[in-house]
N, C-alpha and C positions, 0 to 999 in steps of 0.2 A: 608601745603607750602612743598615744597622740598628742602632737604639740598644743596648745594653748596661745593663740594668739591676742594680744591686747586689746581689749576695746577699742581703744585710739587708733590703734595701728588696722584694724576694720572698717572704722566708718567710711564710708566712700565721703571722697573729697570730689566735690560739686562743681562742675564749674565755673561760679562764679557765686561768689561769699553773697551780694548784697548784705541787707540790713538787718534780714530775718523776718522783715515784716513786707518783703516783696518789692523793695525798694531798689534799685539797680545805679550806680553812681561810678561809673568805669571810665578809669583815664588808660588812653592806649599812649606808650610811651615809644620809642626807638629812634633811630640815626634817620637821616630823609630819605627816601624812598625805600624805607623796610617793609613797606604795606600800613601803615598806619592808617592810613586816608581809607585806602578800601576794604580792611579790616571795619573800622567805626562806623562807616559809611551801612555796609552787612549788617553788624552788630544792633546798630540803631532800629534796621528793619525788623528783625527779627523780635526783639524785644520792645517792638513799638514805643524808642524814647524817640527824644529830641538830639540829633547830631551838632554837635558844639565843635568846629575847625578851628582854633586858638588862632592858625596862622589868618583867618577872615577879623577873628578879635583884637589881635594884634596890628597886622598891617592899615597904615593909610595911605589912598592913591600915592602911586609913584615910589616907592618902597620906603616913605617918611615912618619913623617909628613913633608909637607916642611916649612919653614921658614912665619910668614905672608905676608914679602914680596912678597916671590915668589907665594905664595899661590894665592893673589891680582893681582898681575902679570897672572897668567894663568888665574885668572876668566878675567880678563880688555880682553884680547884676546879672548878667549871665544865671550865675547858678542860683542866685534868688527868684528869679522869674520860674526855674524850673524843681526848686526843692522839693516839693510833694512828689515832682514825677521821676525822678531821675533825669539823667541823662550819661550821653557817650560822649566825652571830649579826648582829643587828640592832640598831641605835641609837647613838648617840649620847655618851654622858656623857664625854667625852675631857677634861674637868678633874680627872673625879670617880674614875676608874678606872686611870688612871697610863697604863703605856707597856704592859703583857705584847698586850692585845687589837693592838696596832698592830702590836708584835715579830714576835708569830707570827703575822696572819694570812697567808698567802698572796695573796688576793684583795681589794683594797677596792673595793665597788661603790657609785658616788655616785649617786644618784639626783637629776635638779637637772632639774624639766619647771617650765615657770613657772607661778606661782603661782596665774592664772585657772584652769589645768586643772584643781591639787587641790584649791582650796580651797572647790571646791563637793562636794569628796568628801569630806573630812575634818567638814563641815558637816553633813552626809546622816549620816556615820557617828555622829556624836555626840549627834543626835539618837534614833540608832538604840539607841544605849547609855543614854541617857536613860529610854528606855518598855523597855530591858529586852528587844530583840533583837537586839542587838551584846555579846561579851564584854567584858567590863572592859579596863581599860589593863594592872591586874595584878590579883592574886585581893584581895579585900576595899578595892579602891580605887573609891569611887563617883562618879562627879561629878552634879552637882548644877546646875540651871536657872536657879540665880541665879551660882554661880560662871558658867556657859557664857557667860550676857548681860555679865557684868562685864569692865569693859576692863582687864584685869590676868594676871598670870601665870595664876592658876587658870586662866584658862581658855585652853582647847585650842585655841579659834579665831584669840586675841586672839595666844597663844602661836604658832601658823602665821604668821599674819600679821608679828608682828613680828619672828620669824626666818626670815623667807625669805633677805634678804641677809647674816644671819650665817651662816648656813650654807653660803650662796656660797664666800662669803670665807674660810669655814673649808676647803672641798671644795678649795676654789683650794690654800690652803697643803698642803694634804695633796701635792697632784700636785707644787707645789717639793720637800716635805719627799722624797717616797717614786716620784716618779716617773709618769707617764702610762704606760699601755699597749703604746700607739705605739711610745712610746721605749723601750721592755723594761722598764716601771716595774711597778708594784704597783696604780695607781688607773685605772680606767674609772669614767669620767664618763658617763652617759647622760640626756641630755636630749631636748628638744622634745617632741612632741604623742603621745608614743604607739607612731611605726614603731622608732623606731630600739630603743627598749624590746623591743617586739615580736621583731625581726631577731635580736637579741640572745638571750632566749629560748627563739629559735628553733636556734641556732647550739650553745646548752649542752645541749637538748635531743637532737639529730646527736650531740653529742661524745659527750653519757652512751651512747646506742645503740651508738657504734663501742666505747666502751672494754668494753659489757656483751657485745660479740661477739667480743671478742681472747680 
């Protein structure tokens, strides 16, 4: 006797939810160095969407931080500018920017690779920044060798190491609040050693090709 699979289980889970009308508002989160910016830039090109790095929205030159109110105003202004087109945003800043991105995003992509995979990448990127071969985190924000080598939050490498577990718990909390995509929610966790991410990117590229063809 052949078994029957409930319709809900047979439905394909698309790589991005969108709003149902062809608008995608994608928020990429994860620890420093986990690949947020690289993925966001690529997805923004694939979908022809504006790319908004929250680091650049947040930081003033010389690592001067705005007030939470000022930052929230900046974020709201950027979102309003692209309300009709959609966007790809990367960065966490959850405690500073309030709820606006969380409520407006159609998709939350949580990058959660093993620390041992992306720690060497952030070390390499940081030293490229120090010698001017990599763009700064934000205009006018320069990293110094002294800060990089310190065991403090001023070192992006130390931040990466000490915030791996925090970012994982933060992602798990988001899944509990907004649901995982496999359960009809907004949050897609992408972990592993890179294979899952490559397959998801390929799915997004195929989805974009189908949408352009219609």
